N, CA and C atoms as an extended XYZ file, in Angstrom:
204
Properties=species:S:1:pos:R:3:atomname:S:1:resname:S:1:resid:I:1 pbc="F F F"
N       225.974      246.602       61.904 N   MET     1
C       225.249      247.647       61.251 CA  MET     1
C       224.216      246.970       60.356 C   MET     1
N       222.966      247.458       60.425 N   LEU     2
C       221.910      246.837       59.652 CA  LEU     2
C       220.852      247.861       59.282 C   LEU     2
N       220.339      247.745       58.069 N   GLU     3
C       219.175      248.513       57.657 CA  GLU     3
C       218.204      247.540       57.014 C   GLU     3
N       216.930      247.644       57.395 N   ALA     4
C       215.904      246.773       56.833 CA  ALA     4
C       214.627      247.585       56.637 C   ALA     4
N       213.793      247.135       55.709 N   PHE     5
C       212.497      247.777       55.557 CA  PHE     5
C       211.667      247.522       56.807 C   PHE     5
N       210.939      248.554       57.252 N   SER     6
C       210.098      248.415       58.434 CA  SER     6
C       208.720      247.885       58.043 C   SER     6
N       207.952      247.485       59.029 N   LYS     7
C       206.598      246.999       58.795 CA  LYS     7
C       205.724      248.059       58.129 C   LYS     7
N       206.009      249.319       58.384 N   GLU     8
C       205.244      250.405       57.787 CA  GLU     8
C       205.477      250.524       56.277 C   GLU     8
N       206.501      249.855       55.764 N   GLN     9
C       206.851      249.938       54.352 CA  GLN     9
C       205.727      249.465       53.435 C   GLN     9
N       204.876      248.580       53.891 N   LEU    10
C       203.794      248.070       53.048 CA  LEU    10
C       202.928      249.187       52.476 C   LEU    10
N       202.796      250.283       53.208 N   ALA    11
C       201.952      251.396       52.761 CA  ALA    11
C       202.640      252.282       51.719 C   ALA    11
N       203.936      252.107       51.492 N   TYR    12
C       204.690      253.019       50.635 CA  TYR    12
C       204.711      252.620       49.159 C   TYR    12
N       204.623      251.338       48.859 N   ASN    13
C       204.643      250.868       47.476 CA  ASN    13
C       205.908      251.299       46.722 C   ASN    13
N       207.037      251.258       47.418 N   THR    14
C       208.311      251.635       46.792 CA  THR    14
C       209.339      250.513       46.909 C   THR    14
N       208.866      249.286       46.993 N   GLY    15
C       209.766      248.141       47.038 CA  GLY    15
C       209.778      247.472       48.389 C   GLY    15
N       210.623      246.495       48.502 N   GLY    16
C       210.735      245.730       49.729 CA  GLY    16
C       209.773      244.559       49.747 C   GLY    16
N       209.911      243.694       50.748 N   PRO    17
C       209.040      242.530       50.863 CA  PRO    17
C       207.569      242.952       50.996 C   PRO    17
N       206.690      242.122       50.491 N   GLN    18
C       205.256      242.400       50.561 CA  GLN    18
C       204.562      241.577       51.636 C   GLN    18
N       205.334      241.031       52.553 N   SER    19
C       204.804      240.202       53.627 CA  SER    19
C       205.299      240.738       54.971 C   SER    19
N       204.385      240.925       55.929 N   LEU    20
C       204.757      241.458       57.244 CA  LEU    20
C       205.836      240.639       57.935 C   LEU    20
N       205.823      239.314       57.738 N   ASP    21
C       206.813      238.491       58.436 CA  ASP    21
C       208.229      238.663       57.876 C   ASP    21
N       208.374      239.373       56.767 N   MET    22
C       209.690      239.654       56.199 CA  MET    22
C       210.160      241.076       56.526 C   MET    22
N       209.325      241.826       57.241 N   LEU    23
C       209.631      243.215       57.595 CA  LEU    23
C       209.893      243.308       59.082 C   LEU    23
N       210.608      244.353       59.514 N   MET    24
C       211.036      244.462       60.910 CA  MET    24
C       210.423      245.674       61.594 C   MET    24
N       210.205      245.550       62.882 N   SER    25
C       209.930      246.723       63.713 CA  SER    25
C       211.200      246.983       64.516 C   SER    25
N       211.356      248.204       64.972 N   LEU    26
C       212.541      248.535       65.758 CA  LEU    26
C       212.579      247.710       67.041 C   LEU    26
N       211.433      247.530       67.684 N   ASP    27
C       211.389      246.731       68.914 CA  ASP    27
C       211.825      245.288       68.662 C   ASP    27
N       211.301      244.681       67.595 N   GLU    28
C       211.687      243.302       67.271 CA  GLU    28
C       213.181      243.192       67.006 C   GLU    28
N       213.697      244.144       66.271 N   LEU    29
C       215.110      244.104       65.898 CA  LEU    29
C       216.013      244.256       67.120 C   LEU    29
N       215.704      245.202       68.002 N   THR    30
C       216.555      245.382       69.186 CA  THR    30
C       216.444      244.193       70.137 C   THR    30
N       215.261      243.558       70.198 N   GLN    31
C       215.124      242.348       71.017 CA  GLN    31
C       215.941      241.207       70.432 C   GLN    31
N       215.895      241.062       69.113 N   GLU    32
C       216.636      239.997       68.443 CA  GLU    32
C       218.141      240.168       68.611 C   GLU    32
N       218.586      241.406       68.704 N   LEU    33
C       220.015      241.696       68.838 CA  LEU    33
C       220.391      242.067       70.278 C   LEU    33
N       219.579      241.623       71.221 N   ALA    34
C       219.838      241.907       72.636 CA  ALA    34
C       221.258      241.482       72.991 C   ALA    34
N       221.891      242.281       73.799 N   GLY    35
C       223.271      242.023       74.193 CA  GLY    35
C       224.237      242.987       73.538 C   GLY    35
N       223.780      243.623       72.449 N   LEU    36
C       224.609      244.660       71.829 CA  LEU    36
C       224.341      245.997       72.501 C   LEU    36
N       225.327      246.849       72.479 N   GLU    37
C       225.157      248.230       72.928 CA  GLU    37
C       224.836      249.044       71.676 C   GLU    37
N       223.632      249.600       71.622 N   PHE    38
C       223.197      250.302       70.417 CA  PHE    38
C       223.691      251.738       70.406 C   PHE    38
N       224.421      252.070       69.360 N   VAL    39
C       224.925      253.416       69.138 CA  VAL    39
C       223.903      254.205       68.327 C   VAL    39
N       223.125      253.483       67.509 N   HIS    40
C       222.140      254.083       66.619 CA  HIS    40
C       221.022      253.067       66.459 C   HIS    40
N       219.782      253.460       66.729 N   ALA    41
C       218.634      252.562       66.556 CA  ALA    41
C       217.404      253.427       66.302 C   ALA    41
N       216.972      253.489       65.025 N   VAL    42
C       215.857      254.364       64.645 CA  VAL    42
C       215.004      253.729       63.554 C   VAL    42
N       213.750      254.201       63.474 N   ARG    43
C       212.912      253.960       62.302 CA  ARG    43
C       212.754      255.310       61.634 C   ARG    43
N       213.088      255.372       60.367 N   ILE    44
C       213.027      256.641       59.646 CA  ILE    44
C       212.426      256.431       58.256 C   ILE    44
N       212.068      257.541       57.639 N   GLU    45
C       211.719      257.542       56.228 CA  GLU    45
C       212.920      258.097       55.482 C   GLU    45
N       213.270      257.461       54.367 N   ARG    46
C       214.367      257.966       53.560 CA  ARG    46
C       214.125      257.605       52.100 C   ARG    46
N       214.740      258.370       51.226 N   GLU    47
C       214.675      258.093       49.796 CA  GLU    47
C       215.569      256.893       49.489 C   GLU    47
N       215.041      255.949       48.740 N   VAL    48
C       215.852      254.822       48.275 CA  VAL    48
C       215.914      254.862       46.754 C   VAL    48
N       217.051      254.496       46.244 N   ARG    49
C       217.264      254.363       44.794 CA  ARG    49
C       218.089      253.103       44.587 C   ARG    49
N       217.391      251.996       44.572 N   GLU    50
C       218.062      250.695       44.497 CA  GLU    50
C       217.528      249.883       43.325 C   GLU    50
N       217.248      250.549       42.223 N   GLY    51
C       216.723      249.877       41.043 CA  GLY    51
C       215.302      250.330       40.764 C   GLY    51
N       214.777      249.933       39.640 N   SER    52
C       213.472      250.435       39.202 CA  SER    52
C       212.331      250.049       40.133 C   SER    52
N       212.453      248.976       40.858 N   ARG    53
C       211.371      248.545       41.761 CA  ARG    53
C       211.605      248.936       43.209 C   ARG    53
N       212.693      249.585       43.495 N   HIS    54
C       213.021      250.032       44.850 CA  HIS    54
C       213.441      251.494       44.789 C   HIS    54
N       212.516      252.363       44.419 N   THR    55
C       212.827      253.782       44.275 CA  THR    55
C       211.720      254.617       44.880 C   THR    55
N       212.092      255.600       45.688 N   GLY    56
C       211.129      256.514       46.295 CA  GLY    56
C       211.265      256.535       47.799 C   GLY    56
N       210.317      257.177       48.446 N   LEU    57
C       210.313      257.283       49.900 CA  LEU    57
C       210.016      255.918       50.512 C   LEU    57
N       210.820      255.531       51.483 N   ALA    58
C       210.674      254.220       52.123 CA  ALA    58
C       210.754      254.363       53.632 C   ALA    58
N       210.177      253.424       54.324 N   SER    59
C       210.265      253.356       55.784 CA  SER    59
C       211.233      252.238       56.146 C   SER    59
N       212.284      252.593       56.878 N   VAL    60
C       213.320      251.630       57.227 CA  VAL    60
C       213.641      251.694       58.714 C   VAL    60
N       214.209      250.621       59.211 N   VAL    61
C       214.808      250.609       60.544 CA  VAL    61
C       216.311      250.479       60.353 C   VAL    61
N       217.050      251.217       61.166 N   GLN    62
C       218.513      251.184       61.117 CA  GLN    62
C       219.032      250.949       62.514 C   GLN    62
N       219.991      250.045       62.651 N   VAL    63
C       220.660      249.834       63.931 CA  VAL    63
C       222.157      249.695       63.712 C   VAL    63
N       222.888      250.204       64.666 N   MET    64
C       224.328      250.005       64.725 CA  MET    64
C       224.635      249.617       66.161 C   MET    64
N       225.193      248.447       66.336 N   GLY    65
C       225.465      247.961       67.677 CA  GLY    65
C       226.911      247.532       67.838 C   GLY    65
N       227.340      247.601       69.080 N   ILE    66
C       228.708      247.194       69.426 CA  ILE    66
C       228.616      246.077       70.450 C   ILE    66
N       229.400      245.046       70.259 N   LYS    67
C       229.453      243.963       71.217 CA  LYS    67
C       230.246      244.448       72.422 C   LYS    67
N       229.619      244.428       73.612 N   PRO    68
C       230.347      244.928       74.804 CA  PRO    68
C       231.521      244.029       75.201 C   PRO    68
């Protein structure tokens, strides 16, 4: 199970890495985790409240995979 800020997060100004190479796309993430059976794999917007510098609407990728 993994959640990471997506590449689109740079436009939100609500926290997360400020460098594209530290952000994920759903395609990159599923390729990197190839071999898992994905039960859940999405890019969504959600509210984050993870401290004063990580608060507000954010763009994230979420995956949940099972090893076959």
